[in-house]
Residue, then its C-alpha position, 0 to 999 in steps of 0.5 A: m078521758e085520759k088522765w091527765k085532763i083529769w088531773t087538769i080539772i082537779g088542779i084549776m078547781s082545787f086552785s079555785l077553791i083555795g082562791v075562794a078559801f083565802s077570800q073569804i077569809y080575808w073578807i071575814k078579817w076586813s069586815i070584823s076590823l071594819d066592825e071593831k072601827n065603827f065599834d070604837d067610834k060610837v064608845f068615844r062619841a059615847l064617852n064625849e057624851v058622858r064627858l060633856q053632861v058631866d061638865n056640865d054637871i060640874k058648871n051648875p051653879n047650886y053645884i059649885l056653891d056646894v062644892l065651895k062650901d065643902k072644900l073652901q068654907d074657911e078660906n072663902n066665907n066671906y067671898l061665898k057671903k058677897i056672891q049670896n048677897s049679890a043682888s044681881k043675878w047677871r053678877k052672880t052668874q059671873i061671880l061664880n064662874e069667876t070662883r069656879s076657874l080660880t077653884y080648879s086652877l087652884n085644885p084641880d081634884i076638887y072635879l074628881e073628888n065629887l063626881e058622883p059615881k052612880r051618875i056616871n054609870y047612869y050617863l054611860k049606859e044611855a049614852l051606849k044605849n044611844q050608840g046601839i051597844d049592850l055590852d057589860y063594862s067596866y069603868g073608872i075615873y083615873s086621876n093624873k095626878n095620884k097616878g091611880f084610879v079615884i072611882i071604879n065601877d060604882h065605888y070610890v077608892s083610895p088612889g093611893t092602893k093602886e098597887n094593891f087594885s091592881k091585883s084584881p084580874l078584871e083590872k090589872d091588865n085591862i081597864y088601866n090599857t083600855k083604848y077607851e079614854v076621855q080627859l074631864l073638864n078639858t078647859e084651859f087649865k090642865s085636866p085633872g084626870s080620865l074616865k076609862l072604859y073597858f069591854q069584856n066581851k068585845a071579841g065576841w060581841l064583833w064575832y055574833n055580828i058577822f056570825p050568821t054571814l059567816i055560817l052561810n059563807l061556811l055552809f056554801t064553801l062546804l056545799i061546793l067542796i062536797g060537790f067538787s069532791y064527789t064530782i072527782y069520785i065520780i070522774f075516777k069511779q067512770k073511768k074504772i067502770s070504763q076500763i072493767k067493761t073494756d076488759f070485759v068486752n075483750n075478755m067475752t070476745h076472747e071467751f066466746k071466739t074460742p067455742i065459736a072457732t071449735i064448732s066451726l072447726a068441727t063442723d067443717s070437719i063433720l062435712s068432709p067427706v072424710i070423715f061423714n062416713d066414719k061414725e066414730k069420728v062424727k060422733k067425736f066431733v059432735n060432743i065436742i060442738q055440745e061441749e063447746n056449746s054447753r061452754l058458750l050457754n054456761q058464759v051467757e048465763k053468767v052473763l045474764q046472771i049478773a045482770k039480774l042481780d043489777k036490777r035486783k031481781i033475786q028470786l030464791k026457791i027455797k027447800k031443804v038443802n043437804i050441803h054435805q050432799l051439795l058439796d059432793e056434786t059440786i067436786d063430782h062435776l069439777e072431776l075432769k077439771l080436777k084430773d086434767k090439772n092432777g089435783k085433789i080435793i080433801k073433804k072434812y064434813n064435821a057438821k053433824n047437822p048439814v041440813i039447811e033452807g036454801d035454793e038448791t041451784h045457787l048454793m051449788n053455783i057459789f060452791n062451784n065458783l069457789f072451786d073453780n077458782a082454787i083451781k084455776y088459781s094454783i099453779q100446779n097439782p091444786e090440793i084444796f080442802v072443804e070443812t064443815y062446821n056446825t054454828k048455834k043457828g046454821i052451818e059454816v063451810i071452809i074452802k082453802d087452797k094453796g094457790i096464788g093468793m092475794t094481797r090485802n088491796e086485792i082482797n078488798h076488791i074480789f067482790d066488785k064485777f069484773y075485777r080479776v086478780p093479777t095473775g103476773n106470769i100466768h095468762n091461761i086463766k079465764g073468766f069475766g071476773l063475775g063469779l065472786a060477785y055472784v057468790k057474795t050476792f047469794v050468800e048474802a040472799h041467804k041471810g049469811k056471810i063470807i069471809v076471805k083470808s089470804t097471804k100473797d104465794k101461799g092460797s087463800e081460804f073462804k069461810i061461809y056462813l049459811p043460817r039454817e033458815s033463810t027466810 
């Protein structure tokens, strides 16, 4: 897939996700706003219910008589006797209503001063319960005349102490400014005061109602985001793999084409009448055919080894192995390559006990790949250092070169299959990019580890740790 198509898909999906996110935010705000409106309606219904109950209590004739006895005994003593001695029940009620209206018109605060806090609190609890509201609250009876509360949470307070009382953190910024308020004694006269209500945990209650739905929406949005991110990752990974495989096929074609062409040329030369009877030349061309055939077999073997790695079919033939001897054998096999590039390998064996348990063939291939890379990636006259050291539980092998080196980003990818370090103006470096992937896999198969240090244009260092026992 072309890059612009990938980025177009990513753009569309990103825009869609952002749109979903904004839609969710809008929906949440709208839902909370709607819940708050419903909550407010229920609270005001409850307050109106309480107001009616309180007004009905005040209108109770016995209650009025008690009020008048306490408040207007001196002024209305004769009038009260008239009410009590009246023979007509209807007349009693009429006189009581007239008295109530007269009393409240002369002194409306009598209404507030004779309210019972505990009874109001009981009415509030029941009314809120009927509306499905179960929240802690604060309430107060506010006097319009005195500009202060006369009752706060089941307690009488002096209206004259408003300033001191308002310093309470619970009341100062909350119950004084609450929007939940109803006027008491709504008659033809001016209302003496109001009932105020405040909820401390209103916001938490609103969020609690929407919380399950919110969590589900966030969860599904997160799953979509994870799926989207993983899809992008897979797309880029597949594109990278596709590019790597294309490079691998091109590289393999080149690697195979050269020896095949050489073998074909050598075969044609042997069949030539001029050379056929010349044993020395025939022998020379036969050797060329053998070398190129061996080269082909090595390349095929590398591909087959990586195929085994992909299937995790790693079988080690464990036995006692002398690392120093193995390094010497590997270096001997590279003698021709070193001479061809006028290079040298400097050995410094510091390990007193170089014997470990491992697979001799794979260990030799590990060292061969590292030495081969050191030779290939040295611009001229390769100078390679190999050192060994004993550790508490094994041996450490260090192979250093003075080649082209690597950047930090290249180091992060050198153990990836088919990855090859860019070589700039050097175009004669061959290979499939499988060597270091093989090295890392079989070092770890021996329960060991490999560490790479490198500086661009100054060389690289590969440090391999192998335990004494691999099983």
